[in-house]
GULUMTI-207127 format. One record per residue: x negated, z negated, y negated of N, C-alpha, C in turn. Coordinates in nm, 2 decimals. Atoms other than C-alpha are relative to their C-alpha. Example, Ala and Ser with C-alpha at 12.3 -4.5 7.8 and 13.67 -1.06 7.14 Angstrom:
2
- -0.09:0.00:0.12:-1.23:-0.78:0.45:-0.09:0.00:-0.12 $
- 0.09:0.00:0.11:-1.37:-0.71:0.11:0.08:-0.08:-0.11 $
END
This chain:
238
- -0.10:-0.02:0.10:1.48:1.50:-2.80:0.06:-0.14:-0.03 $
- -0.07:0.12:0.04:1.63:1.21:-3.00:0.14:0.03:-0.03 $
- -0.14:-0.02:0.01:2.00:1.19:-2.98:0.08:-0.12:-0.06 $
- -0.08:0.10:0.06:2.25:1.00:-3.19:0.14:0.03:0.01 $
- -0.14:-0.02:-0.02:2.61:0.96:-3.10:0.07:-0.11:-0.08 $
- -0.06:0.10:0.09:2.85:0.79:-3.35:0.15:0.03:-0.01 $
- -0.14:-0.01:0.02:3.22:0.73:-3.38:0.04:-0.03:-0.14 $
- -0.04:0.03:0.13:3.40:0.73:-3.71:-0.10:0.03:-0.11 $
- 0.10:-0.04:0.09:3.14:0.92:-3.90:0.05:0.09:-0.11 $
- -0.06:-0.10:0.09:3.38:1.11:-4.13:-0.01:-0.06:-0.15 $
- 0.01:0.06:0.14:3.35:0.86:-4.43:-0.06:-0.13:0.01 $
- 0.05:0.14:0.01:3.22:0.53:-4.55:-0.14:-0.02:0.06 $
- 0.12:0.03:-0.07:2.95:0.37:-4.35:-0.04:0.10:0.11 $
- 0.03:-0.10:-0.11:2.98:0.62:-4.06:-0.05:0.13:-0.06 $
- 0.05:-0.12:0.06:2.93:0.91:-4.29:-0.15:-0.02:-0.05 $
- 0.13:0.03:0.04:2.62:0.74:-4.44:-0.10:0.00:0.12 $
- 0.09:0.00:-0.12:2.48:0.68:-4.09:-0.03:0.14:0.05 $
- 0.02:-0.14:-0.05:2.54:1.04:-3.99:-0.11:0.07:-0.09 $
- 0.09:-0.06:0.09:2.35:1.16:-4.30:-0.14:-0.04:0.02 $
- 0.14:0.06:-0.02:2.05:0.93:-4.24:-0.05:0.05:0.14 $
- 0.04:-0.04:-0.13:2.04:1.01:-3.87:-0.04:0.15:0.01 $
- 0.03:-0.14:0.00:2.05:1.38:-3.93:-0.13:0.03:-0.08 $
- 0.12:-0.02:0.08:1.78:1.36:-4.20:-0.12:-0.05:0.08 $
- 0.11:0.05:-0.07:1.57:1.16:-3.96:-0.04:0.08:0.12 $
- 0.04:-0.09:-0.11:1.56:1.44:-3.70:0.08:-0.02:0.13 $
- -0.08:0.01:-0.12:1.82:1.32:-3.45:0.09:0.12:0.02 $
- -0.11:-0.09:-0.03:2.05:1.56:-3.28:0.13:-0.09:-0.01 $
- -0.11:0.09:0.02:2.37:1.40:-3.41:0.13:0.07:0.06 $
- -0.14:-0.04:-0.04:2.72:1.42:-3.24:0.09:-0.11:-0.06 $
- -0.10:0.10:0.06:3.00:1.26:-3.44:0.14:0.02:0.05 $
- -0.14:0.00:-0.06:3.35:1.18:-3.31:0.10:-0.07:-0.09 $
- -0.10:0.06:0.09:3.65:1.13:-3.53:0.12:0.10:0.00 $
- -0.12:-0.09:0.01:4.00:1.27:-3.60:-0.02:0.11:-0.09 $
- 0.01:-0.11:0.10:3.90:1.47:-3.90:-0.12:0.09:0.03 $
- 0.11:-0.08:-0.04:3.57:1.59:-3.75:-0.06:0.09:-0.11 $
- 0.04:-0.08:0.12:3.42:1.70:-4.09:-0.13:0.07:0.01 $
- 0.14:-0.05:0.00:3.06:1.78:-3.99:-0.01:0.12:0.10 $
- 0.03:-0.11:-0.09:2.91:2.08:-3.82:-0.03:-0.05:0.14 $
- 0.03:0.06:-0.12:2.81:1.84:-3.55:0.11:-0.09:0.05 $
- -0.11:0.09:-0.04:3.15:1.67:-3.52:0.08:0.06:0.12 $
- -0.10:-0.04:-0.10:3.40:1.68:-3.23:0.12:-0.08:-0.03 $
- -0.13:0.07:0.03:3.77:1.60:-3.28:0.02:-0.10:0.11 $
- -0.03:0.11:-0.10:3.85:1.27:-3.11:0.09:-0.10:-0.07 $
- -0.10:0.10:0.05:4.16:1.05:-3.18:-0.02:-0.12:0.08 $
- 0.03:0.12:-0.07:4.04:0.71:-3.09:0.12:-0.10:0.01 $
- -0.13:0.08:-0.02:4.39:0.57:-3.13:0.07:0.04:0.13 $
- -0.06:-0.04:-0.13:4.47:0.75:-2.80:-0.11:0.01:0.10 $
- 0.11:0.00:-0.10:4.22:0.65:-2.53:0.00:0.11:0.10 $
- -0.01:-0.10:-0.10:4.35:0.91:-2.30:-0.07:0.13:-0.04 $
- 0.07:-0.12:0.05:4.17:1.17:-2.52:-0.15:-0.01:0.02 $
- 0.14:0.02:-0.02:3.83:1.04:-2.42:-0.07:0.11:0.08 $
- 0.05:-0.10:-0.08:3.79:1.33:-2.19:-0.07:0.11:-0.09 $
- 0.07:-0.08:0.10:3.69:1.52:-2.51:-0.14:-0.04:-0.02 $
- 0.14:0.06:0.01:3.39:1.29:-2.53:-0.08:0.05:0.11 $
- 0.07:-0.04:-0.12:3.29:1.37:-2.18:-0.04:0.14:0.00 $
- 0.04:-0.14:0.01:3.30:1.74:-2.24:-0.11:0.02:-0.10 $
- 0.11:-0.02:0.10:3.08:1.71:-2.55:-0.13:-0.05:0.05 $
- 0.12:0.05:-0.05:2.83:1.50:-2.37:-0.06:0.09:0.11 $
- 0.04:-0.09:-0.11:2.82:1.75:-2.08:-0.09:0.11:-0.05 $
- 0.09:-0.10:0.05:2.63:1.98:-2.32:-0.14:-0.05:-0.02 $
- 0.13:0.06:0.01:2.34:1.75:-2.32:-0.06:-0.04:0.13 $
- 0.07:0.04:-0.13:2.09:1.72:-2.03:-0.07:-0.14:-0.02 $
- 0.06:0.13:0.02:2.01:1.35:-2.00:-0.16:0.00:0.02 $
- 0.14:-0.01:-0.02:1.66:1.45:-1.88:-0.08:0.04:-0.12 $
- 0.06:-0.04:0.12:1.59:1.59:-2.22:0.00:-0.11:-0.11 $
- -0.02:0.11:0.10:1.67:1.26:-2.40:-0.12:-0.10:0.01 $
- 0.11:0.10:0.00:1.36:1.06:-2.49:0.04:-0.12:-0.08 $
- -0.05:0.11:0.08:1.56:0.84:-2.73:0.15:0.02:-0.03 $
- -0.14:0.00:0.03:1.93:0.76:-2.75:0.05:-0.11:-0.08 $
- -0.06:0.10:0.08:2.11:0.58:-3.02:0.15:0.03:-0.01 $
- -0.15:-0.02:-0.01:2.49:0.54:-2.96:0.06:-0.11:-0.09 $
- -0.05:0.10:0.10:2.68:0.37:-3.25:0.15:0.00:0.01 $
- -0.15:0.01:0.00:3.04:0.25:-3.20:0.04:-0.06:-0.14 $
- -0.02:0.04:0.13:3.14:0.24:-3.56:0.15:0.01:-0.04 $
- -0.14:-0.02:0.04:3.51:0.36:-3.58:0.08:-0.14:0.01 $
- -0.09:0.12:0.00:3.76:0.08:-3.67:0.10:0.01:-0.11 $
- -0.11:0.01:0.10:4.08:0.00:-3.86:0.05:-0.14:-0.01 $
- -0.06:0.13:0.03:4.22:-0.31:-4.02:0.16:0.01:0.02 $
- -0.15:-0.01:-0.01:4.58:-0.17:-4.02:0.05:-0.02:0.14 $
- -0.08:0.05:0.11:4.83:-0.31:-3.98:-0.05:-0.14:-0.04 $
- 0.03:0.13:0.05:4.74:-0.61:-4.20:0.13:-0.08:-0.01 $
- -0.12:0.09:0.01:4.98:-0.90:-4.18:0.02:-0.07:0.14 $
- -0.03:0.08:-0.12:5.12:-1.15:-3.92:0.04:0.10:0.11 $
- -0.02:-0.10:-0.11:5.13:-0.98:-3.58:0.14:0.00:0.04 $
- -0.14:0.00:-0.04:5.49:-1.08:-3.52:0.08:0.09:-0.09 $
- -0.07:-0.09:0.09:5.59:-0.85:-3.81:-0.03:0.15:0.04 $
- 0.04:-0.13:-0.04:5.43:-0.55:-3.64:0.07:0.05:0.12 $
- -0.06:-0.06:-0.12:5.60:-0.31:-3.40:-0.11:0.02:0.10 $
- 0.10:-0.01:-0.11:5.43:-0.26:-3.06:-0.08:0.13:-0.02 $
- 0.08:-0.13:0.01:5.32:0.10:-3.15:-0.12:-0.03:-0.09 $
- 0.11:0.03:0.10:5.11:-0.03:-3.45:-0.10:-0.10:0.07 $
- 0.09:0.10:-0.07:4.97:-0.32:-3.24:-0.09:0.08:0.10 $
- 0.08:-0.07:-0.09:4.86:-0.08:-2.97:-0.10:0.10:-0.07 $
- 0.09:-0.09:0.07:4.71:0.17:-3.22:-0.12:-0.07:-0.05 $
- 0.12:0.08:0.05:4.49:-0.10:-3.37:-0.09:-0.04:0.12 $
- 0.09:0.04:-0.11:4.37:-0.23:-3.03:-0.06:0.11:0.07 $
- 0.06:-0.12:-0.06:4.32:0.11:-2.89:-0.12:0.05:-0.08 $
- 0.11:-0.05:0.08:4.10:0.21:-3.18:-0.12:-0.10:0.00 $
- 0.10:0.10:0.02:3.91:-0.11:-3.22:-0.06:-0.06:0.13 $
- 0.05:0.06:-0.12:3.87:-0.22:-2.86:0.00:0.09:0.12 $
- -0.01:-0.08:-0.12:3.99:0.01:-2.59:-0.08:0.13:-0.01 $
- 0.08:-0.12:0.02:3.84:0.33:-2.72:-0.15:-0.03:-0.03 $
- 0.14:0.04:0.02:3.53:0.15:-2.83:-0.07:-0.02:0.13 $
- 0.06:0.03:-0.13:3.47:0.03:-2.48:-0.01:0.13:0.08 $
- 0.00:-0.13:-0.07:3.56:0.38:-2.35:-0.11:0.08:-0.04 $
- 0.11:-0.07:0.06:3.31:0.54:-2.58:-0.13:-0.04:0.06 $
- 0.12:0.06:-0.05:3.03:0.31:-2.47:-0.01:0.03:0.15 $
- 0.00:-0.02:-0.15:3.12:0.34:-2.10:-0.03:0.14:0.03 $
- 0.03:-0.14:-0.03:3.12:0.72:-2.11:-0.14:0.04:-0.03 $
- 0.14:-0.03:0.04:2.79:0.73:-2.29:-0.10:-0.06:0.11 $
- 0.08:0.06:-0.11:2.64:0.49:-2.03:0.00:0.08:0.13 $
- -0.01:-0.08:-0.12:2.77:0.70:-1.75:-0.08:0.12:0.00 $
- 0.07:-0.13:0.01:2.63:1.02:-1.88:-0.15:-0.02:0.00 $
- 0.15:0.02:0.02:2.28:0.88:-1.97:-0.06:-0.10:0.09 $
- 0.04:0.11:-0.09:2.26:0.63:-1.68:-0.15:0.02:0.05 $
- 0.13:-0.02:-0.06:1.95:0.79:-1.53:-0.11:0.06:-0.09 $
- 0.10:-0.05:0.10:1.77:0.90:-1.85:-0.11:-0.11:-0.01 $
- 0.11:0.10:0.01:1.43:0.74:-1.87:-0.04:-0.04:-0.14 $
- 0.03:0.03:0.14:1.42:0.73:-2.25:0.05:-0.13:-0.04 $
- -0.05:0.12:0.07:1.49:0.44:-2.48:0.14:0.02:-0.03 $
- -0.15:-0.01:0.02:1.87:0.38:-2.49:0.06:-0.12:-0.07 $
- -0.06:0.11:0.09:2.02:0.17:-2.77:0.15:0.02:-0.02 $
- -0.14:0.00:0.03:2.39:0.09:-2.80:0.02:-0.10:-0.11 $
- -0.03:0.09:0.11:2.51:-0.05:-3.13:0.15:-0.01:-0.02 $
- -0.13:0.03:0.04:2.84:-0.21:-3.18:0.01:-0.05:-0.14 $
- -0.01:0.04:0.14:2.92:-0.23:-3.55:0.11:-0.11:0.00 $
- -0.09:0.12:-0.01:3.07:-0.58:-3.57:0.05:-0.04:-0.14 $
- -0.06:0.05:0.12:3.21:-0.80:-3.84:0.00:-0.15:0.00 $
- -0.01:0.15:0.01:3.23:-1.16:-3.96:0.13:-0.04:0.07 $
- -0.12:0.03:-0.06:3.58:-1.13:-3.82:-0.01:-0.02:0.15 $
- 0.02:0.03:-0.14:3.43:-1.15:-3.47:-0.02:-0.15:0.02 $
- 0.03:0.14:-0.01:3.34:-1.51:-3.54:0.10:-0.10:-0.06 $
- -0.09:0.09:0.07:3.62:-1.64:-3.76:0.14:0.07:-0.01 $
- -0.13:-0.05:0.01:3.99:-1.61:-3.77:0.05:0.02:-0.14 $
- -0.05:-0.03:0.14:4.16:-1.45:-4.08:0.15:0.02:0.02 $
- -0.14:-0.02:0.00:4.53:-1.48:-4.15:0.03:0.15:-0.04 $
- -0.03:-0.14:0.03:4.67:-1.12:-4.14:-0.09:0.10:0.07 $
- 0.09:-0.09:-0.07:4.38:-0.98:-3.94:-0.01:-0.04:0.15 $
- 0.01:0.05:-0.14:4.46:-1.13:-3.59:-0.04:0.11:0.10 $
- 0.03:-0.11:-0.09:4.44:-0.79:-3.42:-0.15:0.04:-0.01 $
- 0.14:-0.04:0.03:4.11:-0.69:-3.59:-0.10:-0.11:0.05 $
- 0.09:0.11:-0.05:3.96:-1.03:-3.52:-0.01:-0.01:0.15 $
- 0.00:0.00:-0.14:4.06:-1.02:-3.16:-0.09:0.11:0.06 $
- 0.08:-0.12:-0.05:3.91:-0.67:-3.11:-0.15:-0.02:-0.02 $
- 0.15:0.02:0.04:3.58:-0.76:-3.29:-0.06:-0.10:0.09 $
- 0.05:0.11:-0.09:3.54:-1.08:-3.09:-0.02:0.06:0.14 $
- 0.00:-0.06:-0.13:3.62:-0.89:-2.77:-0.12:0.09:0.02 $
- 0.11:-0.09:-0.01:3.36:-0.62:-2.85:-0.14:-0.08:0.01 $
- 0.12:0.08:0.00:3.09:-0.88:-2.91:-0.03:-0.06:0.14 $
- 0.02:0.05:-0.13:3.15:-1.04:-2.58:-0.02:0.11:0.11 $
- 0.03:-0.12:-0.09:3.16:-0.70:-2.41:-0.15:0.04:-0.01 $
- 0.14:-0.03:0.01:2.82:-0.63:-2.55:-0.09:-0.10:0.07 $
- 0.08:0.10:-0.07:2.68:-0.96:-2.43:0.01:0.01:0.15 $
- -0.01:-0.02:-0.15:2.82:-0.89:-2.08:-0.07:0.12:0.04 $
- 0.08:-0.12:-0.04:2.67:-0.54:-2.08:-0.15:-0.04:0.01 $
- 0.14:0.04:0.00:2.33:-0.70:-2.16:-0.03:-0.07:0.13 $
- 0.02:0.07:-0.13:2.36:-0.92:-1.85:0.00:0.10:0.12 $
- -0.01:-0.11:-0.11:2.47:-0.62:-1.63:-0.12:0.09:0.00 $
- 0.12:-0.09:0.01:2.18:-0.41:-1.76:-0.13:-0.06:0.06 $
- 0.13:0.06:-0.05:1.92:-0.66:-1.64:-0.02:0.05:0.15 $
- 0.01:-0.04:-0.14:1.99:-0.52:-1.29:-0.04:0.15:0.02 $
- 0.02:-0.14:-0.01:1.93:-0.16:-1.38:-0.15:0.04:-0.02 $
- 0.14:-0.05:0.01:1.61:0.04:-1.34:-0.03:0.06:-0.14 $
- 0.01:-0.06:0.13:1.66:0.23:-1.67:0.10:-0.06:-0.09 $
- -0.11:0.07:0.07:1.85:-0.03:-1.88:0.03:0.05:-0.14 $
- -0.04:-0.02:0.14:2.04:0.03:-2.20:-0.02:-0.13:-0.07 $
- 0.02:0.12:0.08:1.98:-0.22:-2.48:0.13:0.00:-0.09 $
- -0.12:0.01:0.08:2.33:-0.31:-2.62:-0.02:-0.12:-0.10 $
- 0.01:0.10:0.11:2.34:-0.51:-2.95:0.12:0.02:-0.09 $
- -0.10:0.00:0.11:2.60:-0.60:-3.22:-0.07:-0.02:-0.13 $
- 0.05:0.02:0.14:2.52:-0.56:-3.59:0.12:-0.02:-0.09 $
- -0.10:0.03:0.10:2.73:-0.72:-3.86:-0.06:0.06:-0.13 $
- 0.05:-0.06:0.12:2.69:-0.49:-4.16:0.03:-0.07:-0.13 $
- -0.03:0.07:0.12:2.84:-0.73:-4.41:0.12:0.06:-0.07 $
- -0.11:-0.05:0.08:3.09:-0.65:-4.68:-0.04:0.13:-0.08 $
- 0.05:-0.13:0.05:3.07:-0.28:-4.78:0.11:0.06:-0.09 $
- -0.09:-0.07:0.10:3.23:-0.08:-5.06:0.06:0.13:0.06 $
- -0.06:-0.11:-0.08:3.45:0.14:-4.84:0.16:0.00:-0.02 $
- -0.15:-0.01:0.01:3.82:0.25:-4.81:0.06:-0.12:0.07 $
- -0.05:0.12:-0.06:3.87:-0.05:-4.58:0.01:-0.11:-0.09 $
- -0.01:0.10:0.10:3.79:-0.28:-4.86:0.11:0.02:-0.10 $
- -0.11:-0.04:0.10:4.03:-0.09:-5.09:0.13:-0.04:0.06 $
- -0.12:0.04:-0.07:4.30:-0.15:-4.83:0.02:-0.15:0.00 $
- 0.00:0.15:0.00:4.22:-0.52:-4.82:0.05:-0.04:-0.14 $
- -0.03:0.04:0.13:4.25:-0.55:-5.20:0.15:0.04:-0.04 $
- -0.14:-0.05:0.03:4.59:-0.36:-5.20:0.10:-0.09:0.08 $
- -0.09:0.08:-0.08:4.73:-0.61:-4.95:0.07:-0.10:-0.08 $
- -0.07:0.11:0.06:5.00:-0.85:-5.05:-0.05:-0.14:0.05 $
- 0.04:0.13:-0.04:4.93:-1.22:-5.04:0.07:-0.05:0.12 $
- -0.08:0.04:-0.12:5.21:-1.26:-4.79:-0.06:0.06:0.13 $
- 0.06:-0.06:-0.12:5.02:-1.03:-4.55:-0.14:-0.05:0.02 $
- 0.13:0.05:0.00:4.67:-1.14:-4.64:-0.03:-0.10:-0.11 $
- 0.02:0.10:0.10:4.63:-1.47:-4.82:-0.13:0.00:-0.08 $
- 0.13:0.00:0.06:4.26:-1.41:-4.90:-0.02:0.12:-0.09 $
- 0.01:-0.13:0.08:4.33:-1.08:-5.09:-0.07:-0.02:-0.13 $
- 0.05:0.02:0.13:4.24:-1.23:-5.43:-0.15:-0.02:0.01 $
- 0.14:0.03:-0.01:3.90:-1.35:-5.31:-0.08:0.14:0.02 $
- 0.06:-0.13:-0.02:3.82:-0.99:-5.20:0.00:0.08:-0.13 $
- 0.00:-0.07:0.13:3.93:-0.85:-5.54:-0.11:-0.06:-0.09 $
- 0.10:0.06:0.08:3.70:-1.10:-5.71:-0.14:0.05:0.04 $
- 0.13:-0.05:-0.05:3.41:-0.99:-5.49:-0.03:0.14:-0.05 $
- 0.02:-0.14:0.05:3.46:-0.63:-5.59:-0.03:0.00:-0.15 $
- 0.02:0.01:0.14:3.48:-0.72:-5.96:-0.14:-0.06:-0.03 $
- 0.13:0.06:0.02:3.16:-0.92:-5.93:-0.12:0.08:0.05 $
- 0.10:-0.08:-0.05:2.97:-0.64:-5.77:-0.06:-0.05:0.13 $
- 0.04:0.06:-0.12:2.95:-0.81:-5.44:0.01:0.08:0.13 $
- -0.02:-0.09:-0.11:3.01:-0.51:-5.22:-0.13:0.09:0.02 $
- 0.12:-0.08:-0.02:2.71:-0.33:-5.06:0.04:0.15:0.01 $
- -0.02:-0.15:0.00:2.68:0.05:-5.09:-0.02:0.04:0.15 $
- 0.02:-0.04:-0.14:2.73:0.23:-4.75:-0.13:0.06:0.03 $
- 0.13:-0.05:-0.03:2.40:0.41:-4.78:-0.11:-0.10:0.02 $
- 0.09:0.11:-0.02:2.21:0.09:-4.82:0.02:-0.07:0.13 $
- -0.03:0.06:-0.13:2.39:-0.06:-4.52:-0.04:0.08:0.11 $
- 0.05:-0.10:-0.11:2.32:0.25:-4.31:-0.15:-0.01:0.02 $
- 0.15:0.02:-0.01:1.95:0.21:-4.39:-0.03:-0.13:0.08 $
- 0.03:0.12:-0.06:1.96:-0.15:-4.28:0.04:0.00:0.15 $
- -0.04:-0.01:-0.14:2.14:-0.07:-3.95:-0.10:0.08:0.07 $
- 0.10:-0.08:-0.07:1.89:0.20:-3.87:-0.13:-0.08:0.02 $
- 0.12:0.08:-0.01:1.60:-0.04:-3.94:0.01:-0.10:0.12 $
- -0.02:0.09:-0.11:1.75:-0.29:-3.69:0.00:0.08:0.13 $
- -0.02:-0.07:-0.12:1.85:-0.03:-3.43:-0.13:0.06:0.06 $
- 0.13:-0.06:-0.04:1.50:0.12:-3.42:-0.11:-0.09:0.03 $
- 0.11:0.10:-0.03:1.31:-0.20:-3.38:-0.04:0.00:0.15 $
- 0.05:0.00:-0.14:1.10:-0.22:-3.07:0.02:-0.14:0.07 $
- -0.01:0.14:-0.06:1.17:-0.60:-3.02:0.15:-0.04:0.01 $
- -0.14:0.03:-0.01:1.55:-0.57:-2.99:0.03:-0.08:0.13 $
- -0.04:0.08:-0.12:1.70:-0.84:-2.76:0.14:0.03:0.04 $
- -0.14:-0.05:-0.04:1.99:-0.71:-2.55:0.10:-0.11:-0.01 $
- -0.11:0.09:0.02:2.32:-0.88:-2.62:0.00:-0.08:-0.12 $
- 0.01:0.08:0.12:2.21:-1.02:-2.95:0.09:0.06:-0.11 $
- -0.07:-0.03:0.12:2.41:-1.02:-3.27:-0.10:0.00:-0.12 $
- 0.09:-0.01:0.12:2.21:-0.91:-3.58:0.08:0.01:-0.12 $
- -0.07:-0.01:0.13:2.33:-0.97:-3.93:-0.09:0.06:-0.11 $
- 0.07:-0.05:0.12:2.23:-0.76:-4.23:0.00:-0.11:-0.11 $
- 0.00:0.09:0.11:2.14:-0.95:-4.54:0.13:-0.01:-0.08 $
- -0.13:-0.01:0.07:2.47:-0.84:-4.69:0.11:-0.07:0.07 $
- -0.11:0.06:-0.08:2.67:-1.00:-4.41:0.04:-0.14:-0.05 $
- -0.05:0.13:0.05:2.89:-1.29:-4.51:0.13:-0.04:0.08 $
END
């Protein structure tokens, strides 16, 4: 059985990934607050204490039946946009819980459950250019994305010692035409000084369609020559 696990599959890139994985014959399990699909489970990634829901969902799968696993940590949020000193502690924690703490928790739980599975086991961290560069107004998002990439690199080193290793990688999908981009364009210059550049990119047709990006991610994730700990950039990445 081929199994695909994905967070944040209710819309945008995550929804496109779910559709492609389902069409490709994977048994898909999607985790999000809205849980819109028949294969979805409700999971509020802004509250890491709720990750026991994930463990319960995974308990329905016998690891011995898994000949191929693809786990995609896709959920993320830019909010709140703006200098961190303007944000209250609750919004700061919500951002970091969603983008970093729960992302690590998701991957950790998946690895725990499928530790002794003999099948091919791929973990994909959906990354961003923000992992490599600082943006004014995105300090929390940049911190989380950078943290996740180094987490993936560290996992790759740890997995060298395992008999049935996972292959963790990061993939930068580039700039996609999603609700996140709409939020960026709606931001004030005082919160996000680069807002005008993103508006111009939209007007120039410089945003990739989610379905095309999902196709690119799957092409990378299913490669046989994946190098653990590596960051892969789609052609749309900038």
